[in-house]
N, C-alpha and C positions, 0 to 999 in steps of 0.2 A: 247170196253170190259167193261162190267158192273162191278161196284164196289161191292165186296162181302159184306155180312152183318156181317161177323165175321173174326177172324184171325186164323181159324182152320188150314190152310195150313202153317202158319208161325211156324218155329221152333225157338222160341225166348221167353225168359222169360218176356220181356216187352209186347209182344203181348198177352201172357197168362194173365198178370196182367190187361191189358186193357180190356180183356173180362169181368172183374169184375168191375173195377173202371173207365173205359174209357168213359162211357156214360155221356152226359151233365147232370149236377146237382149232380152226384154221389159224387165227391170229395168235393163239397160244403156241402152236407149232412154229410159226414165224418168230415169235418172241424168243422161244428156246433156241432156235437156230442163230439168232442174233447174239444170244448169250454164249454161244459156242457149242451147243449140243449138236452133234452131227450124226450119231449112230442110232439106228432104228431102236435098239433095245434101250438106249438112254432116253430117247423121247418117250418110249412106252413106260418106263419106270418113273420118270419125272412127272409126266402128265397124268398117269393113271388112266390113259385113254384106251378104249377097246382096240385090239389089233386091226380089225377090219376097217375101223374108222381112220386109224393112223395110216394104214396103207393107202386108203383112198385120198386122204389129205396130202400125203407126200407125193402121190402120183399127180394130183392136180397142181400142186405147187411146182413140181418139176416140169410138167407140160406147159405151165404158164411162164416159165423162165424165172421164177422167184427163188427156187433152189436148183442146184445142179447136182446130179447124182455122179459120184466119183468112186471108182473101185479102190479100196485100200488093202485088200487081201485077195489073192488069187485062189488059194486052196484052203478051205472052201471059199468060193466067191462071196465077198462081202463088200457092200457099198456104204458110203457115207453121203450126207446131204450138206452141201456147202451153199451158203447164201450168195446170190448173184448181186450185181449192181441194182437190178430191179427189186430184189428183196431188201437191200440196204435202204432203198428209197422209202420203204414202209416204216423206218425208224421214227421219223417225226410223228407219224400217226399213232404208233404204239406209245411213244413218250407222252403225247397229249392225252391219249385215252387213259393211261396210268395216272397222270396227274388229275384228270377229271374224276376218276374213280376214287382217288384218295380224298379229294376235296368234298365230294358229294356223299361218299359212303364211309368216310372216316378211317381211323386207324393210323398207327405210326408207320412211317415209311418202311417198306420191306427191303428196298434196295436204294442205294445212293449212287448217283452217276456223277463223276467228276472228270475234269480235263486232266488227263494223265501228265501232261507237260508241266502244268503249274499247280495242280492239286485243288483247283477251285471247283466247287459244286456247279454243275450245269444249270443254266437258266431254263425257263419254261420251254423255250424253243430249241434246246440243245446247244445253245451258245455259251461261251465262256464269258461271264461278266468281267473278269479281271483282264483278259486278253482282248476282249471286244471282237471275237471272231466266232464263226460257226465251227464247231469242233467235228472233224472227220470221225466217223464211227470207230475206226481203228485206234483213235486217240482218246476214246471214252473208257474210263476205268469204272468198273462196277464193284461196289462194296456192299456187304450186308448192312441193312438198316436196323434200327432198334426194334422194329416190328417183326423181324424174321425169326423163325424158330431156330435157336442156337444148337439144337440137337436133332436134326431131321433124320428120318428113317432110311431114306434112299441115298445111294452113293452120289447121284447127280446133284441133289440138293446139298449134300455135304461138301462136294467140290465147289459149288457155287457160293459157299461161305467164305472162300478165300478170295481176296481182291484179285481181279483179273480184267484184262481189256476185253471189250466186246469183240466178237468175231474170232477170238482166239479159241481153239478147240478146248473143250472141257476135258480135264484129266481126272478120272475117277480112281479111287484106290483099287478098284477091281480091274482097271485097264492094264 
């Protein structure tokens, strides 16, 4: 029996979600967008993704309302991709997937996420153990963890070595 190309016959919310975010690279594009990557070339350099694949993923994520395309320069015309509320809603999934990967595939933490207001590292569900509250994504500060390469080759990875709040645009040295 041939493997189908979609999950249309599945009556399952996970299958429906996978129709949008289940392709290879898609969740990594969303992850980078949550980290503040907004520009096509920054996604390209940071992910090492083929151009055609990135263009396709950005088009799908925009069509699905997970990212919003915004013009940041008129001449020549250039756009950036900003996370929408629908995209922000994927944060708990990405956080859980990252923790699962670390637990089952080992390695030192690559990134540390903490509550910017009080400095406490987030709990497994994105909550602040000290404050006892769910932390809004804009109040999550990301710092490099001990497993992250301290001298990466690309400018986006170097920019992500500096502590920053999620959703805040990445500022590279070349920008």
